[in-house]
mmCIF file of the C-alpha atoms, coordinates in Angstrom:
data_MODEL
# 
_entry.id   MODEL 
# 
loop_
_atom_site.group_PDB 
_atom_site.id 
_atom_site.type_symbol 
_atom_site.label_atom_id 
_atom_site.label_alt_id 
_atom_site.label_comp_id 
_atom_site.label_asym_id 
_atom_site.label_entity_id 
_atom_site.label_seq_id 
_atom_site.pdbx_PDB_ins_code 
_atom_site.Cartn_x 
_atom_site.Cartn_y 
_atom_site.Cartn_z 
_atom_site.occupancy 
_atom_site.B_iso_or_equiv 
_atom_site.pdbx_formal_charge 
_atom_site.auth_seq_id 
_atom_site.auth_comp_id 
_atom_site.auth_asym_id 
_atom_site.auth_atom_id 
_atom_site.pdbx_PDB_model_num 
ATOM 1   C CA . UNK A 1 1   ? 0.000  0.000  0.000   1.00 0.00 ? 1   UNK A CA 1 
ATOM 2   C CA . UNK A 1 2   ? 2.966  2.339  0.579   1.00 0.00 ? 2   UNK A CA 1 
ATOM 3   C CA . UNK A 1 3   ? 3.585  2.466  -3.158  1.00 0.00 ? 3   UNK A CA 1 
ATOM 4   C CA . UNK A 1 4   ? 0.049  3.454  -4.164  1.00 0.00 ? 4   UNK A CA 1 
ATOM 5   C CA . UNK A 1 5   ? 0.771  7.239  -4.206  1.00 0.00 ? 5   UNK A CA 1 
ATOM 6   C CA . UNK A 1 6   ? 3.788  6.602  -6.442  1.00 0.00 ? 6   UNK A CA 1 
ATOM 7   C CA . UNK A 1 7   ? 1.788  4.456  -8.900  1.00 0.00 ? 7   UNK A CA 1 
ATOM 8   C CA . UNK A 1 8   ? -0.981 7.023  -8.845  1.00 0.00 ? 8   UNK A CA 1 
ATOM 9   C CA . UNK A 1 9   ? 1.479  9.738  -9.778  1.00 0.00 ? 9   UNK A CA 1 
ATOM 10  C CA . UNK A 1 10  ? 2.737  7.736  -12.759 1.00 0.00 ? 10  UNK A CA 1 
ATOM 11  C CA . UNK A 1 11  ? -0.853 7.186  -13.908 1.00 0.00 ? 11  UNK A CA 1 
ATOM 12  C CA . UNK A 1 12  ? -1.583 10.885 -13.562 1.00 0.00 ? 12  UNK A CA 1 
ATOM 13  C CA . UNK A 1 13  ? 1.536  11.763 -15.534 1.00 0.00 ? 13  UNK A CA 1 
ATOM 14  C CA . UNK A 1 14  ? 0.416  9.424  -18.343 1.00 0.00 ? 14  UNK A CA 1 
ATOM 15  C CA . UNK A 1 15  ? -2.966 11.126 -18.548 1.00 0.00 ? 15  UNK A CA 1 
ATOM 16  C CA . UNK A 1 16  ? -1.304 14.505 -18.378 1.00 0.00 ? 16  UNK A CA 1 
ATOM 17  C CA . UNK A 1 17  ? 1.025  13.551 -21.226 1.00 0.00 ? 17  UNK A CA 1 
ATOM 18  C CA . UNK A 1 18  ? -1.860 12.551 -23.498 1.00 0.00 ? 18  UNK A CA 1 
ATOM 19  C CA . UNK A 1 19  ? -3.623 15.829 -22.837 1.00 0.00 ? 19  UNK A CA 1 
ATOM 20  C CA . UNK A 1 20  ? -0.533 17.965 -23.166 1.00 0.00 ? 20  UNK A CA 1 
ATOM 21  C CA . UNK A 1 21  ? 0.643  16.497 -26.432 1.00 0.00 ? 21  UNK A CA 1 
ATOM 22  C CA . UNK A 1 22  ? -2.627 17.426 -28.087 1.00 0.00 ? 22  UNK A CA 1 
ATOM 23  C CA . UNK A 1 23  ? -3.105 20.916 -26.658 1.00 0.00 ? 23  UNK A CA 1 
ATOM 24  C CA . UNK A 1 24  ? 0.039  22.378 -25.142 1.00 0.00 ? 24  UNK A CA 1 
ATOM 25  C CA . UNK A 1 25  ? 2.954  24.590 -26.101 1.00 0.00 ? 25  UNK A CA 1 
ATOM 26  C CA . UNK A 1 26  ? 6.467  23.252 -26.658 1.00 0.00 ? 26  UNK A CA 1 
ATOM 27  C CA . UNK A 1 27  ? 7.427  24.410 -23.171 1.00 0.00 ? 27  UNK A CA 1 
ATOM 28  C CA . UNK A 1 28  ? 4.516  22.611 -21.517 1.00 0.00 ? 28  UNK A CA 1 
ATOM 29  C CA . UNK A 1 29  ? 5.223  19.434 -23.467 1.00 0.00 ? 29  UNK A CA 1 
ATOM 30  C CA . UNK A 1 30  ? 8.908  19.467 -22.541 1.00 0.00 ? 30  UNK A CA 1 
ATOM 31  C CA . UNK A 1 31  ? 8.186  20.201 -18.885 1.00 0.00 ? 31  UNK A CA 1 
ATOM 32  C CA . UNK A 1 32  ? 5.713  17.311 -18.699 1.00 0.00 ? 32  UNK A CA 1 
ATOM 33  C CA . UNK A 1 33  ? 8.219  14.853 -20.197 1.00 0.00 ? 33  UNK A CA 1 
ATOM 34  C CA . UNK A 1 34  ? 10.970 16.028 -17.863 1.00 0.00 ? 34  UNK A CA 1 
ATOM 35  C CA . UNK A 1 35  ? 8.730  15.590 -14.827 1.00 0.00 ? 35  UNK A CA 1 
ATOM 36  C CA . UNK A 1 36  ? 7.520  12.234 -16.133 1.00 0.00 ? 36  UNK A CA 1 
ATOM 37  C CA . UNK A 1 37  ? 11.128 11.055 -16.068 1.00 0.00 ? 37  UNK A CA 1 
ATOM 38  C CA . UNK A 1 38  ? 11.707 12.491 -12.584 1.00 0.00 ? 38  UNK A CA 1 
ATOM 39  C CA . UNK A 1 39  ? 8.633  10.589 -11.372 1.00 0.00 ? 39  UNK A CA 1 
ATOM 40  C CA . UNK A 1 40  ? 10.365 7.292  -12.237 1.00 0.00 ? 40  UNK A CA 1 
ATOM 41  C CA . UNK A 1 41  ? 13.060 7.800  -9.594  1.00 0.00 ? 41  UNK A CA 1 
ATOM 42  C CA . UNK A 1 42  ? 12.804 4.772  -7.257  1.00 0.00 ? 42  UNK A CA 1 
ATOM 43  C CA . UNK A 1 43  ? 14.008 6.828  -4.282  1.00 0.00 ? 43  UNK A CA 1 
ATOM 44  C CA . UNK A 1 44  ? 11.156 8.626  -2.545  1.00 0.00 ? 44  UNK A CA 1 
ATOM 45  C CA . UNK A 1 45  ? 10.737 11.310 0.079   1.00 0.00 ? 45  UNK A CA 1 
ATOM 46  C CA . UNK A 1 46  ? 7.729  12.263 2.176   1.00 0.00 ? 46  UNK A CA 1 
ATOM 47  C CA . UNK A 1 47  ? 6.619  15.845 1.530   1.00 0.00 ? 47  UNK A CA 1 
ATOM 48  C CA . UNK A 1 48  ? 3.623  17.222 3.393   1.00 0.00 ? 48  UNK A CA 1 
ATOM 49  C CA . UNK A 1 49  ? 2.565  13.678 4.228   1.00 0.00 ? 49  UNK A CA 1 
ATOM 50  C CA . UNK A 1 50  ? 2.767  12.437 0.643   1.00 0.00 ? 50  UNK A CA 1 
ATOM 51  C CA . UNK A 1 51  ? 5.355  10.087 -0.848  1.00 0.00 ? 51  UNK A CA 1 
ATOM 52  C CA . UNK A 1 52  ? 7.085  11.786 -3.781  1.00 0.00 ? 52  UNK A CA 1 
ATOM 53  C CA . UNK A 1 53  ? 9.907  10.541 -6.053  1.00 0.00 ? 53  UNK A CA 1 
ATOM 54  C CA . UNK A 1 54  ? 12.994 12.355 -4.814  1.00 0.00 ? 54  UNK A CA 1 
ATOM 55  C CA . UNK A 1 55  ? 14.127 13.767 -8.157  1.00 0.00 ? 55  UNK A CA 1 
ATOM 56  C CA . UNK A 1 56  ? 10.666 15.182 -8.795  1.00 0.00 ? 56  UNK A CA 1 
ATOM 57  C CA . UNK A 1 57  ? 10.847 16.865 -5.385  1.00 0.00 ? 57  UNK A CA 1 
ATOM 58  C CA . UNK A 1 58  ? 14.342 18.169 -6.225  1.00 0.00 ? 58  UNK A CA 1 
ATOM 59  C CA . UNK A 1 59  ? 13.203 19.525 -9.611  1.00 0.00 ? 59  UNK A CA 1 
ATOM 60  C CA . UNK A 1 60  ? 10.315 21.377 -7.989  1.00 0.00 ? 60  UNK A CA 1 
ATOM 61  C CA . UNK A 1 61  ? 12.724 22.883 -5.470  1.00 0.00 ? 61  UNK A CA 1 
ATOM 62  C CA . UNK A 1 62  ? 14.951 24.043 -8.327  1.00 0.00 ? 62  UNK A CA 1 
ATOM 63  C CA . UNK A 1 63  ? 12.022 25.740 -10.052 1.00 0.00 ? 63  UNK A CA 1 
ATOM 64  C CA . UNK A 1 64  ? 10.921 27.324 -6.774  1.00 0.00 ? 64  UNK A CA 1 
ATOM 65  C CA . UNK A 1 65  ? 14.289 28.928 -6.147  1.00 0.00 ? 65  UNK A CA 1 
ATOM 66  C CA . UNK A 1 66  ? 14.534 30.019 -9.767  1.00 0.00 ? 66  UNK A CA 1 
ATOM 67  C CA . UNK A 1 67  ? 11.264 31.902 -9.278  1.00 0.00 ? 67  UNK A CA 1 
ATOM 68  C CA . UNK A 1 68  ? 12.910 33.745 -6.371  1.00 0.00 ? 68  UNK A CA 1 
ATOM 69  C CA . UNK A 1 69  ? 16.270 34.296 -8.063  1.00 0.00 ? 69  UNK A CA 1 
ATOM 70  C CA . UNK A 1 70  ? 14.964 35.276 -11.508 1.00 0.00 ? 70  UNK A CA 1 
ATOM 71  C CA . UNK A 1 71  ? 11.161 35.577 -11.819 1.00 0.00 ? 71  UNK A CA 1 
ATOM 72  C CA . UNK A 1 72  ? 11.373 36.471 -15.530 1.00 0.00 ? 72  UNK A CA 1 
ATOM 73  C CA . UNK A 1 73  ? 13.722 33.610 -16.484 1.00 0.00 ? 73  UNK A CA 1 
ATOM 74  C CA . UNK A 1 74  ? 13.730 32.496 -20.113 1.00 0.00 ? 74  UNK A CA 1 
ATOM 75  C CA . UNK A 1 75  ? 12.186 29.194 -21.227 1.00 0.00 ? 75  UNK A CA 1 
ATOM 76  C CA . UNK A 1 76  ? 15.602 27.600 -21.912 1.00 0.00 ? 76  UNK A CA 1 
ATOM 77  C CA . UNK A 1 77  ? 16.762 28.474 -18.403 1.00 0.00 ? 77  UNK A CA 1 
ATOM 78  C CA . UNK A 1 78  ? 13.538 27.203 -16.834 1.00 0.00 ? 78  UNK A CA 1 
ATOM 79  C CA . UNK A 1 79  ? 13.903 23.903 -18.704 1.00 0.00 ? 79  UNK A CA 1 
ATOM 80  C CA . UNK A 1 80  ? 17.591 23.592 -17.854 1.00 0.00 ? 80  UNK A CA 1 
ATOM 81  C CA . UNK A 1 81  ? 16.793 24.224 -14.181 1.00 0.00 ? 81  UNK A CA 1 
ATOM 82  C CA . UNK A 1 82  ? 14.045 21.601 -14.242 1.00 0.00 ? 82  UNK A CA 1 
ATOM 83  C CA . UNK A 1 83  ? 16.386 19.086 -15.935 1.00 0.00 ? 83  UNK A CA 1 
ATOM 84  C CA . UNK A 1 84  ? 19.052 19.113 -13.237 1.00 0.00 ? 84  UNK A CA 1 
ATOM 85  C CA . UNK A 1 85  ? 19.759 15.562 -12.022 1.00 0.00 ? 85  UNK A CA 1 
ATOM 86  C CA . UNK A 1 86  ? 17.806 14.233 -15.036 1.00 0.00 ? 86  UNK A CA 1 
ATOM 87  C CA . UNK A 1 87  ? 17.654 10.435 -14.617 1.00 0.00 ? 87  UNK A CA 1 
ATOM 88  C CA . UNK A 1 88  ? 20.702 10.693 -12.356 1.00 0.00 ? 88  UNK A CA 1 
ATOM 89  C CA . UNK A 1 89  ? 19.697 7.636  -10.344 1.00 0.00 ? 89  UNK A CA 1 
ATOM 90  C CA . UNK A 1 90  ? 20.539 5.490  -13.386 1.00 0.00 ? 90  UNK A CA 1 
ATOM 91  C CA . UNK A 1 91  ? 24.238 6.312  -12.890 1.00 0.00 ? 91  UNK A CA 1 
ATOM 92  C CA . UNK A 1 92  ? 24.935 6.123  -9.144  1.00 0.00 ? 92  UNK A CA 1 
ATOM 93  C CA . UNK A 1 93  ? 28.035 7.697  -7.649  1.00 0.00 ? 93  UNK A CA 1 
ATOM 94  C CA . UNK A 1 94  ? 29.550 4.309  -6.802  1.00 0.00 ? 94  UNK A CA 1 
ATOM 95  C CA . UNK A 1 95  ? 29.565 3.352  -10.483 1.00 0.00 ? 95  UNK A CA 1 
ATOM 96  C CA . UNK A 1 96  ? 32.772 5.435  -10.655 1.00 0.00 ? 96  UNK A CA 1 
ATOM 97  C CA . UNK A 1 97  ? 35.862 5.170  -8.417  1.00 0.00 ? 97  UNK A CA 1 
ATOM 98  C CA . UNK A 1 98  ? 35.258 6.668  -4.969  1.00 0.00 ? 98  UNK A CA 1 
ATOM 99  C CA . UNK A 1 99  ? 38.089 9.160  -5.394  1.00 0.00 ? 99  UNK A CA 1 
ATOM 100 C CA . UNK A 1 100 ? 38.245 12.870 -6.178  1.00 0.00 ? 100 UNK A CA 1 
ATOM 101 C CA . UNK A 1 101 ? 39.104 12.087 -9.794  1.00 0.00 ? 101 UNK A CA 1 
ATOM 102 C CA . UNK A 1 102 ? 36.280 9.555  -9.929  1.00 0.00 ? 102 UNK A CA 1 
ATOM 103 C CA . UNK A 1 103 ? 33.846 12.141 -8.578  1.00 0.00 ? 103 UNK A CA 1 
ATOM 104 C CA . UNK A 1 104 ? 34.706 14.660 -11.278 1.00 0.00 ? 104 UNK A CA 1 
ATOM 105 C CA . UNK A 1 105 ? 34.523 11.997 -13.982 1.00 0.00 ? 105 UNK A CA 1 
ATOM 106 C CA . UNK A 1 106 ? 31.061 11.045 -12.709 1.00 0.00 ? 106 UNK A CA 1 
ATOM 107 C CA . UNK A 1 107 ? 29.902 14.681 -12.645 1.00 0.00 ? 107 UNK A CA 1 
ATOM 108 C CA . UNK A 1 108 ? 31.209 15.375 -16.145 1.00 0.00 ? 108 UNK A CA 1 
ATOM 109 C CA . UNK A 1 109 ? 29.534 12.269 -17.511 1.00 0.00 ? 109 UNK A CA 1 
ATOM 110 C CA . UNK A 1 110 ? 26.235 13.235 -15.918 1.00 0.00 ? 110 UNK A CA 1 
ATOM 111 C CA . UNK A 1 111 ? 26.317 16.784 -17.277 1.00 0.00 ? 111 UNK A CA 1 
ATOM 112 C CA . UNK A 1 112 ? 26.984 15.512 -20.788 1.00 0.00 ? 112 UNK A CA 1 
ATOM 113 C CA . UNK A 1 113 ? 24.320 12.799 -20.583 1.00 0.00 ? 113 UNK A CA 1 
ATOM 114 C CA . UNK A 1 114 ? 21.697 15.043 -19.034 1.00 0.00 ? 114 UNK A CA 1 
ATOM 115 C CA . UNK A 1 115 ? 22.357 17.744 -21.628 1.00 0.00 ? 115 UNK A CA 1 
ATOM 116 C CA . UNK A 1 116 ? 21.951 15.252 -24.491 1.00 0.00 ? 116 UNK A CA 1 
ATOM 117 C CA . UNK A 1 117 ? 18.691 13.896 -23.091 1.00 0.00 ? 117 UNK A CA 1 
ATOM 118 C CA . UNK A 1 118 ? 17.220 17.353 -22.467 1.00 0.00 ? 118 UNK A CA 1 
ATOM 119 C CA . UNK A 1 119 ? 18.267 18.443 -25.958 1.00 0.00 ? 119 UNK A CA 1 
ATOM 120 C CA . UNK A 1 120 ? 16.360 15.530 -27.476 1.00 0.00 ? 120 UNK A CA 1 
ATOM 121 C CA . UNK A 1 121 ? 13.256 16.227 -25.398 1.00 0.00 ? 121 UNK A CA 1 
ATOM 122 C CA . UNK A 1 122 ? 13.269 19.853 -26.557 1.00 0.00 ? 122 UNK A CA 1 
ATOM 123 C CA . UNK A 1 123 ? 13.615 18.834 -30.206 1.00 0.00 ? 123 UNK A CA 1 
ATOM 124 C CA . UNK A 1 124 ? 10.862 16.218 -29.877 1.00 0.00 ? 124 UNK A CA 1 
ATOM 125 C CA . UNK A 1 125 ? 8.582  18.889 -28.401 1.00 0.00 ? 125 UNK A CA 1 
ATOM 126 C CA . UNK A 1 126 ? 9.034  21.247 -31.331 1.00 0.00 ? 126 UNK A CA 1 
ATOM 127 C CA . UNK A 1 127 ? 11.806 23.564 -30.213 1.00 0.00 ? 127 UNK A CA 1 
ATOM 128 C CA . UNK A 1 128 ? 14.294 24.661 -32.886 1.00 0.00 ? 128 UNK A CA 1 
ATOM 129 C CA . UNK A 1 129 ? 17.799 23.212 -32.631 1.00 0.00 ? 129 UNK A CA 1 
ATOM 130 C CA . UNK A 1 130 ? 19.235 26.526 -31.440 1.00 0.00 ? 130 UNK A CA 1 
ATOM 131 C CA . UNK A 1 131 ? 16.887 26.638 -28.442 1.00 0.00 ? 131 UNK A CA 1 
ATOM 132 C CA . UNK A 1 132 ? 17.432 22.980 -27.596 1.00 0.00 ? 132 UNK A CA 1 
ATOM 133 C CA . UNK A 1 133 ? 21.184 23.514 -27.703 1.00 0.00 ? 133 UNK A CA 1 
ATOM 134 C CA . UNK A 1 134 ? 20.851 26.512 -25.409 1.00 0.00 ? 134 UNK A CA 1 
ATOM 135 C CA . UNK A 1 135 ? 19.124 24.288 -22.840 1.00 0.00 ? 135 UNK A CA 1 
ATOM 136 C CA . UNK A 1 136 ? 21.897 21.699 -23.210 1.00 0.00 ? 136 UNK A CA 1 
ATOM 137 C CA . UNK A 1 137 ? 24.616 24.352 -22.870 1.00 0.00 ? 137 UNK A CA 1 
ATOM 138 C CA . UNK A 1 138 ? 23.115 25.606 -19.617 1.00 0.00 ? 138 UNK A CA 1 
ATOM 139 C CA . UNK A 1 139 ? 22.935 22.069 -18.231 1.00 0.00 ? 139 UNK A CA 1 
ATOM 140 C CA . UNK A 1 140 ? 26.613 21.627 -19.106 1.00 0.00 ? 140 UNK A CA 1 
ATOM 141 C CA . UNK A 1 141 ? 27.245 24.919 -17.201 1.00 0.00 ? 141 UNK A CA 1 
ATOM 142 C CA . UNK A 1 142 ? 29.309 26.397 -19.981 1.00 0.00 ? 142 UNK A CA 1 
ATOM 143 C CA . UNK A 1 143 ? 30.760 29.927 -19.797 1.00 0.00 ? 143 UNK A CA 1 
ATOM 144 C CA . UNK A 1 144 ? 30.059 30.204 -16.082 1.00 0.00 ? 144 UNK A CA 1 
ATOM 145 C CA . UNK A 1 145 ? 32.113 33.399 -15.708 1.00 0.00 ? 145 UNK A CA 1 
ATOM 146 C CA . UNK A 1 146 ? 30.454 35.315 -18.537 1.00 0.00 ? 146 UNK A CA 1 
ATOM 147 C CA . UNK A 1 147 ? 26.989 33.810 -18.992 1.00 0.00 ? 147 UNK A CA 1 
ATOM 148 C CA . UNK A 1 148 ? 24.467 35.383 -16.627 1.00 0.00 ? 148 UNK A CA 1 
ATOM 149 C CA . UNK A 1 149 ? 21.965 32.518 -16.992 1.00 0.00 ? 149 UNK A CA 1 
ATOM 150 C CA . UNK A 1 150 ? 24.655 29.970 -16.147 1.00 0.00 ? 150 UNK A CA 1 
ATOM 151 C CA . UNK A 1 151 ? 25.362 31.951 -12.990 1.00 0.00 ? 151 UNK A CA 1 
ATOM 152 C CA . UNK A 1 152 ? 21.663 31.968 -12.117 1.00 0.00 ? 152 UNK A CA 1 
ATOM 153 C CA . UNK A 1 153 ? 21.562 28.188 -12.546 1.00 0.00 ? 153 UNK A CA 1 
ATOM 154 C CA . UNK A 1 154 ? 24.584 27.831 -10.251 1.00 0.00 ? 154 UNK A CA 1 
ATOM 155 C CA . UNK A 1 155 ? 22.949 30.079 -7.664  1.00 0.00 ? 155 UNK A CA 1 
ATOM 156 C CA . UNK A 1 156 ? 19.780 27.995 -7.744  1.00 0.00 ? 156 UNK A CA 1 
ATOM 157 C CA . UNK A 1 157 ? 21.657 24.698 -7.384  1.00 0.00 ? 157 UNK A CA 1 
ATOM 158 C CA . UNK A 1 158 ? 23.550 26.076 -4.367  1.00 0.00 ? 158 UNK A CA 1 
ATOM 159 C CA . UNK A 1 159 ? 20.335 27.404 -2.805  1.00 0.00 ? 159 UNK A CA 1 
ATOM 160 C CA . UNK A 1 160 ? 18.641 24.018 -3.129  1.00 0.00 ? 160 UNK A CA 1 
ATOM 161 C CA . UNK A 1 161 ? 21.671 22.365 -1.554  1.00 0.00 ? 161 UNK A CA 1 
ATOM 162 C CA . UNK A 1 162 ? 21.510 24.721 1.416   1.00 0.00 ? 162 UNK A CA 1 
ATOM 163 C CA . UNK A 1 163 ? 17.735 24.471 1.760   1.00 0.00 ? 163 UNK A CA 1 
ATOM 164 C CA . UNK A 1 164 ? 17.114 20.802 1.070   1.00 0.00 ? 164 UNK A CA 1 
ATOM 165 C CA . UNK A 1 165 ? 20.323 18.824 1.578   1.00 0.00 ? 165 UNK A CA 1 
ATOM 166 C CA . UNK A 1 166 ? 22.717 20.648 3.882   1.00 0.00 ? 166 UNK A CA 1 
ATOM 167 C CA . UNK A 1 167 ? 21.256 19.616 7.239   1.00 0.00 ? 167 UNK A CA 1 
ATOM 168 C CA . UNK A 1 168 ? 21.531 15.900 6.418   1.00 0.00 ? 168 UNK A CA 1 
ATOM 169 C CA . UNK A 1 169 ? 24.857 16.325 4.627   1.00 0.00 ? 169 UNK A CA 1 
ATOM 170 C CA . UNK A 1 170 ? 26.630 18.016 7.535   1.00 0.00 ? 170 UNK A CA 1 
ATOM 171 C CA . UNK A 1 171 ? 25.790 15.166 9.900   1.00 0.00 ? 171 UNK A CA 1 
ATOM 172 C CA . UNK A 1 172 ? 28.047 12.803 7.975   1.00 0.00 ? 172 UNK A CA 1 
ATOM 173 C CA . UNK A 1 173 ? 31.184 14.987 7.831   1.00 0.00 ? 173 UNK A CA 1 
ATOM 174 C CA . UNK A 1 174 ? 33.533 16.705 10.243  1.00 0.00 ? 174 UNK A CA 1 
ATOM 175 C CA . UNK A 1 175 ? 33.250 20.430 10.862  1.00 0.00 ? 175 UNK A CA 1 
ATOM 176 C CA . UNK A 1 176 ? 36.420 21.414 9.000   1.00 0.00 ? 176 UNK A CA 1 
ATOM 177 C CA . UNK A 1 177 ? 35.274 19.679 5.824   1.00 0.00 ? 177 UNK A CA 1 
ATOM 178 C CA . UNK A 1 178 ? 31.788 21.200 6.052   1.00 0.00 ? 178 UNK A CA 1 
ATOM 179 C CA . UNK A 1 179 ? 33.200 24.705 6.482   1.00 0.00 ? 179 UNK A CA 1 
ATOM 180 C CA . UNK A 1 180 ? 35.437 24.160 3.474   1.00 0.00 ? 180 UNK A CA 1 
ATOM 181 C CA . UNK A 1 181 ? 32.477 23.035 1.365   1.00 0.00 ? 181 UNK A CA 1 
ATOM 182 C CA . UNK A 1 182 ? 30.409 26.026 2.489   1.00 0.00 ? 182 UNK A CA 1 
ATOM 183 C CA . UNK A 1 183 ? 33.192 28.411 1.505   1.00 0.00 ? 183 UNK A CA 1 
ATOM 184 C CA . UNK A 1 184 ? 33.489 26.830 -1.921  1.00 0.00 ? 184 UNK A CA 1 
ATOM 185 C CA . UNK A 1 185 ? 29.709 26.991 -2.324  1.00 0.00 ? 185 UNK A CA 1 
ATOM 186 C CA . UNK A 1 186 ? 29.644 30.662 -1.330  1.00 0.00 ? 186 UNK A CA 1 
ATOM 187 C CA . UNK A 1 187 ? 32.328 31.583 -3.867  1.00 0.00 ? 187 UNK A CA 1 
ATOM 188 C CA . UNK A 1 188 ? 30.240 30.056 -6.667  1.00 0.00 ? 188 UNK A CA 1 
ATOM 189 C CA . UNK A 1 189 ? 27.273 32.301 -5.912  1.00 0.00 ? 189 UNK A CA 1 
ATOM 190 C CA . UNK A 1 190 ? 26.403 35.852 -6.930  1.00 0.00 ? 190 UNK A CA 1 
ATOM 191 C CA . UNK A 1 191 ? 25.501 38.648 -4.518  1.00 0.00 ? 191 UNK A CA 1 
ATOM 192 C CA . UNK A 1 192 ? 21.812 37.991 -5.171  1.00 0.00 ? 192 UNK A CA 1 
ATOM 193 C CA . UNK A 1 193 ? 22.375 34.307 -4.461  1.00 0.00 ? 193 UNK A CA 1 
ATOM 194 C CA . UNK A 1 194 ? 24.023 35.240 -1.162  1.00 0.00 ? 194 UNK A CA 1 
ATOM 195 C CA . UNK A 1 195 ? 21.030 37.370 -0.181  1.00 0.00 ? 195 UNK A CA 1 
ATOM 196 C CA . UNK A 1 196 ? 18.614 34.518 -0.814  1.00 0.00 ? 196 UNK A CA 1 
ATOM 197 C CA . UNK A 1 197 ? 20.850 31.993 0.960   1.00 0.00 ? 197 UNK A CA 1 
ATOM 198 C CA . UNK A 1 198 ? 20.846 34.029 4.156   1.00 0.00 ? 198 UNK A CA 1 
ATOM 199 C CA . UNK A 1 199 ? 17.045 34.061 4.115   1.00 0.00 ? 199 UNK A CA 1 
ATOM 200 C CA . UNK A 1 200 ? 16.745 30.246 4.136   1.00 0.00 ? 200 UNK A CA 1 
ATOM 201 C CA . UNK A 1 201 ? 15.430 28.956 7.480   1.00 0.00 ? 201 UNK A CA 1 
ATOM 202 C CA . UNK A 1 202 ? 17.796 26.263 8.739   1.00 0.00 ? 202 UNK A CA 1 
ATOM 203 C CA . UNK A 1 203 ? 18.708 24.605 12.024  1.00 0.00 ? 203 UNK A CA 1 
ATOM 204 C CA . UNK A 1 204 ? 20.807 26.548 14.547  1.00 0.00 ? 204 UNK A CA 1 
ATOM 205 C CA . UNK A 1 205 ? 23.732 24.126 14.132  1.00 0.00 ? 205 UNK A CA 1 
ATOM 206 C CA . UNK A 1 206 ? 23.817 24.778 10.379  1.00 0.00 ? 206 UNK A CA 1 
ATOM 207 C CA . UNK A 1 207 ? 23.526 28.528 10.910  1.00 0.00 ? 207 UNK A CA 1 
ATOM 208 C CA . UNK A 1 208 ? 26.591 28.382 13.162  1.00 0.00 ? 208 UNK A CA 1 
ATOM 209 C CA . UNK A 1 209 ? 28.547 26.498 10.504  1.00 0.00 ? 209 UNK A CA 1 
ATOM 210 C CA . UNK A 1 210 ? 27.642 29.061 7.852   1.00 0.00 ? 210 UNK A CA 1 
ATOM 211 C CA . UNK A 1 211 ? 28.695 31.927 10.120  1.00 0.00 ? 211 UNK A CA 1 
ATOM 212 C CA . UNK A 1 212 ? 32.020 30.208 10.771  1.00 0.00 ? 212 UNK A CA 1 
ATOM 213 C CA . UNK A 1 213 ? 32.525 29.673 7.039   1.00 0.00 ? 213 UNK A CA 1 
ATOM 214 C CA . UNK A 1 214 ? 31.842 33.342 6.301   1.00 0.00 ? 214 UNK A CA 1 
ATOM 215 C CA . UNK A 1 215 ? 33.767 34.783 9.235   1.00 0.00 ? 215 UNK A CA 1 
ATOM 216 C CA . UNK A 1 216 ? 37.204 34.679 7.611   1.00 0.00 ? 216 UNK A CA 1 
# 
């Protein structure tokens, strides 16, 4: 019985897909297919008393913080934001060596794979190649230092980490490592990203760690 909400969500996505592909815009079609894939994540999380596939939850968080960081974001950026972690569960971290080099190889593979899959979804939904490639480029996080939309995407990813993952993450690492990670995260973000990060409600322990990371 615990899996009924999950099955129900897949059924609802199927009905939604039929409706959308007969009536919707390219953006709505692409968004529905992206979320349909997220809904297949076998890992679940309970949100407001309802079991939700984790990657669908994560994608919604990404879109939420994008709405705060850049309310007038372009369609390519909105789709790139929603496609973060696209089918990531199919390539788990331990499929690569558990080393620093292995981590970066895993991340680079995922960015390339996710970009290719999102590109194809955009093309299948009627977007021109140029637009689909823009979505893929943002997912690959190209031109981070000069591309404003790439910076927005980085801000959003960092905000979701702080809001949704940091409290659990810090429990499994020593303080020095956590402070180092927080400093690296902070450097990646823009001033606007910093403002939003400081508004996130988090546990007192995590607030102390952030203050320590920013004190030097």
